[in-house]
C-alpha angles and dihedrals in degrees: 000000000000128000120237116238114243120213111239111244115227120256116274113271091006119137093259092047092053092047094049096044103030093113092054092047092050090047090056091053091050091048091052089054091048092048088056088073090067096065125063094219095056099029095090090054095044092050089057089061099042109036130054111263136216099046114187109186116201130186109215092183134012092235097040123080116261116263116234109226128176139204129199129249145149093289089067088078089067091051091048089051093053094049089045086063090049090051091053090052093048090046090056092047093052090046096050103037101033116017099037091052091050091048092055090056096045098046094211127185120253093262094048090041091059093046092046091055091047093050093045093055095043094046090057092047095047091048091055092043093051095048092043093047092049091051090054094046093050089063091051130073098238095111092060100030120034090185084077085089095068107010112118095010129205093063096197095155124072133182117240095259093053095048094045089048091057092044090055093045093054092043093052097050092044090051088055090069097065089038088069086068098036094051094045093235113198116259093240091055097048098079092050093050093043090056096057095037091055091045091054093047092047097048098040093046090046093053090047097048096041091051091245093126093129093058091041092053093048091050095045095056099063090037091055091050092052094047091046090055092048096051093042089052090049091052091052090046092055090050093047122006091207091066101088103128091100091065091060092055090044091053091054095047092044092061092044091050091052091051092048091049093051093045096051092043093052091046092051101042099029103037114012107041096042088059096044119117097236108068124169143057121283126154092191093056094036091238116149098160099135130122095250094054093043094051092044092053093045092048091049092052094045093048091048092050091048091051091049091050090049091053090045093052092048090049092051093047090051092051090047092053092048090049092049092050092049091049091049092050090050092051091051091049094049097043112107118255120245113272115252115251120245111264121241109248090218090063094060133236125306093255093062097253109133121234121230114265128205092199105124091197092071117107093247092052093049090051091052089053 
């Protein structure tokens, strides 16, 4: 009777232990915060982590129900931290119960395995962001009135859906930083992922703090659609390399999304806000409508779009070279081989057996004579 070999568990609090059990550890922290709601002493602190803060209820009409509006403040950092923990837990669930099972069926290489996991997580996030953003915009008047982007600035008040949307966006992209360690991302992939994570955190937080959440929301919706299409196309490509039609549609929408982003940004910062009634800089009122802030925001958006277009052009040129090389190799493989020349009978057959010769000048013929 043989003994089964037991896998040695990693040492407690070692790197491997933290990586394997990070979701359980984070779940315990989240549960402690939730348990704080049960006790009166800790409830006021737990609420700060779980619920959206700075509620400003306004009654637009005596008969109508009051509208719940929100502002931002320092306590939002606690809310972002809690939903960062939730994002880590959801990330682990998608990885274990969806992506890992698909990876076992596809038998991908290490490089494709890492990119497949990245695209799987981002595709799920962009899908939720796009649907959520569209549902918020349908309740607003942007479709019929583009001046909605800058009219009445500063937009210090937000409805619940808008504020919670930004809280979740910031929490997700901040959670992506520790995930680089938890998911054992390769060293060569870390700089690329750090670039776009930091860009997301910078732009989303800037739109939230500068009370530009209307413009930020309108720009995030088409961007989420384009990125969703890209990562979905990459997932299909990893499952079957012949499925590449999605990349063509993505390339078209990518360029359109960049043009829309630049157009709306120039309209807002170059045309709308300079003509707004409230001009000046005031932290207390949340007003940042001065030339320096406007030009800084516009320059940041333009530089980001230019960098994205540069990466996009390099990506397309690389794919075009790979396609050209593959087509050239196929043409060489299909091209007919040169026909073999007729063999001279005097040289004999290929198997070494000599053919009869009528040449009387040969040594055998002279001997016969």
